[in-house]
C-alpha angles and dihedrals in degrees: 000000000000121000129245118220111252129207106281134198106290118258094002095126096039093048093054092046091056094047096047102029095131099037113029119205108242122214106200111201111186150138087227118049136185109306140138096234112060127057092241094049091051093046094052090047093053094044094049097042109125094026112124107271094221088056095062125074127168132212109190151142098211113151091207119090111263125230132222098216093112104000134037100169110090136165113193111210118230140175089292089069106023128025142131113283119257126313094015092061087077088071089071094038093052091051094051094043092056097053114125138214119258093215102100128312121263124186090258091050091049090053090047091050091050090049090050091052092048092048092046091052091047090049091052092049090049092050091049088056099045095034124215094309103096112148115254132206124215125205130183094221123209089245094054093043091053092047092053092045090055091050096046100205127203101201141013117230113191145161089206114223138181122006090262092050092049092050090050092050090052093049089054092045092053097042094052099030093233131166114240132222113194122199118191116203102176135013088253093150088072093062106027122107092006098138142024138069095293098033097111096053094038093049091050088050091049091052091051092049094047092050089047091055091046088058100042099040119102095207132025119203131184135191097238143017089249091055093048092051093047094046093049087058093042100045104019093236132119114252130194121205122237125165135158116316133205135205090235098186090054091063101041090101093065095054112113137199107275098193092096135044135211127254107263096031110247113228116182137189120185125183146052125328118220128167091225095049120033111339098103094047090046090054090050090052089053090053092051092048089051091050093048092052093046089052092053104265110123114223130148121206120203121191112197110190140141105287093240090059100043096043091053091060102026094115091058096042106036095069102131138034089244090064118082125185117201137170122269117278109244101179114083097215092050092045096052093043090051097050090044095051093051120094099220131017118208126220106183127184128180120249100212121109096241093055091044091054091051101045101025092117100026123122112199118234091233096064099085090048092047090051095045096060093045098226110155110263126216110206111200111183145088124289117251094056117113096235094045094047091045090057093047098043095047093037096229095124139047104237130213103183099175126074091238122134091204092056091045091051091048091050093052091051093047093049089050096050110026105088096183091051092050093049094046093049091048094050094046093047094053091048092051091049092055094042101046110015109036112131094223090068104028097044092048090051092047093049091048089053090056093045091052091060094076 
């Protein structure tokens, strides 16, 4: 269901526009908020840096801890605002009602614990049957409405989300008569609500909501040029690309001479690990590294990823003593020093059709940082993807575009031994970073885009 604009308090929108004309108050509504762990969280932080802190407020349901670098006004969504529709909301209620105390175990608590385990197992079996397409309901709660009224926003900035999240965003848009800026990070609409008992109806609902937002939004942003071009054809709207941005001059001091390599060679991957993005290619890289070491070529491979990601797949990745899996690096100075000191940086992408549909137009958050330090980059993924084609067309990466262990092994050896190749890749990467990703230019353009909405 789409929402019809009601009669609002007179002059509310016009009054706020006059007060905040030169510095609009942004209401960020999102499933992924400002944080220093996920690609999205880092991207939003870098794009909004320099915006007045009291003119940013975030409504979210991100499980990751939020940061206060650019925003310290947060409203965490709960079951009051977003939940499964009746009667499926009782799945969550039953789980919370059967939680037990950790102070000793009485007979009653033991029974309650057993009941909780049975219900949890039953819930998982049910979700496996119906898939991840359960209907949601969205409510603009009195608490959230009051919080937004106190903040008095000028514009909504959002990456959209589930059907429930989109409905909530639209309720807020209508209630407060706000312009909307949408920013799409992945082509998630190609893979969402594809299976499960309610997938057909929920996918149809998702399509209606997306088209609705395309029509009511004031500005449309994408993560890459390829996405913007494709979405202009798909939705008939003009899109402008914005991805992560870096203060390139700030990190020039960490750049190192790339004409030599360490012994063993230091291969590094930093970032998230998702089965529909890079997991399979990452596993294949681990196998090649193991083979190289077993054949006498010394190369270490470090995977730096959020612990929840890496631990989930440790058994498939940690297959050789030369492979080390560590937590994500949260400190900027440590992060940039680490990617600069490595010999080769890896950018892996899966080759299967499902992954390609999901990340065809994506542009990983790590790319501007990779480019800035000038460490040679090995791009392992199929042609036709935005990130892979970007590396090839601009010549900042060494591409392996076939899922072939022999070609991957050959590329690692060449990047380890070819001095001219390493130096040329390093020089080109740093030039591209300054030309296309420097914060002075990108952030100014992003801020201007938000200002132009009111």
